[in-house]
C-alpha positions as CSV (number, residue, x, y, z in Angstrom):
1,X,0.0,0.0,0.0
2,X,1.2,3.5,-0.8
3,X,2.3,6.0,1.9
4,X,0.8,9.4,1.9
5,X,2.0,12.3,4.0
6,X,-0.1,15.4,4.7
7,X,1.6,18.5,6.0
8,X,-0.4,21.6,6.9
9,X,1.7,24.8,7.2
10,X,0.3,28.0,8.7
11,X,2.2,31.0,7.5
12,X,2.6,34.4,8.8
13,X,0.4,36.9,7.0
14,X,1.9,38.1,3.7
15,X,4.5,35.3,3.4
16,X,2.7,33.0,0.9
17,X,4.7,34.1,-2.2
18,X,8.1,33.8,-0.5
19,X,7.3,30.3,0.9
20,X,5.9,29.2,-2.5
21,X,9.1,30.2,-4.2
22,X,11.1,28.4,-1.6
23,X,9.1,25.2,-2.0
24,X,9.6,25.4,-5.7
25,X,13.3,25.7,-5.2
26,X,13.4,22.6,-3.0
27,X,11.3,20.4,-5.3
28,X,14.4,18.6,-6.7
29,X,15.6,17.7,-3.2
30,X,12.3,16.3,-2.2
31,X,11.6,14.3,-5.4
32,X,14.9,12.5,-4.9
33,X,13.8,10.9,-1.6
34,X,13.8,7.1,-1.6
35,X,10.4,5.9,-2.5
36,X,9.0,9.3,-3.4
37,X,6.5,9.2,-6.2
38,X,5.5,12.9,-6.2
39,X,4.0,15.7,-4.2
40,X,1.5,18.5,-4.5
41,X,1.1,21.8,-2.8
42,X,-2.4,23.3,-2.3
43,X,-3.3,26.7,-1.0
44,X,-5.9,25.7,1.5
45,X,-6.4,29.0,3.3
46,X,-5.4,32.7,3.1
47,X,-2.1,31.9,4.9
48,X,-2.2,28.1,4.8
49,X,-0.6,25.5,2.6
50,X,-1.2,21.8,2.6
51,X,1.5,19.6,1.1
52,X,0.6,16.0,0.1
53,X,3.5,13.6,-0.5
54,X,3.0,10.3,-2.3
55,X,5.5,7.5,-1.5
56,X,5.8,3.8,-2.5
57,X,5.2,2.9,1.2
58,X,4.3,4.4,4.6
59,X,7.9,3.5,5.7
60,X,9.3,5.6,2.9
61,X,7.1,8.5,4.0
62,X,8.3,8.1,7.6
63,X,12.0,7.8,6.5
64,X,11.6,11.1,4.7
65,X,10.9,12.9,8.0
66,X,14.4,14.1,8.6
67,X,14.6,15.8,5.2
68,X,11.1,17.2,5.5
69,X,12.1,18.7,8.9
70,X,15.2,20.2,7.4
71,X,13.2,21.9,4.6
72,X,10.7,23.3,7.1
73,X,13.5,24.5,9.4
74,X,14.7,26.7,6.5
75,X,11.3,28.5,6.4
76,X,10.8,28.7,10.2
77,X,10.9,32.5,10.0
78,X,7.9,32.5,7.7
79,X,5.6,30.1,9.6
80,X,3.1,31.0,12.3
81,X,3.3,27.6,14.0
82,X,5.1,24.3,13.6
83,X,3.9,22.4,10.5
84,X,1.6,19.4,11.3
85,X,2.7,16.3,9.4
86,X,1.0,13.0,9.4
87,X,1.8,9.8,7.5
88,X,-1.0,7.5,6.3
89,X,-1.4,4.3,4.3
90,X,-3.5,4.8,1.2
91,X,-4.0,4.2,-2.5
92,X,-3.2,6.5,-5.4
93,X,-4.6,6.4,-8.8
94,X,-2.4,7.5,-11.7
95,X,-4.0,9.4,-14.6
């Protein structure tokens, strides 16, 4: 079964553009993680992003935690509270 991570990031007001550019710049690092199939970033509120990661397994998603924490530590000055990340078993459906 696939592993799916969901991370909700609450940003400080007015920081959306800066954080979006930073995430774009880190896409290569993230997509090179073992077992990573892909990820998506959705604007889910005025100052909120939700990032969904898709992995070959839940273990791959858990193993990515150190890299994910490193990426988020680099944007700590832009977030209003620590990101909330969860890892779930699931199924994905390719187009």
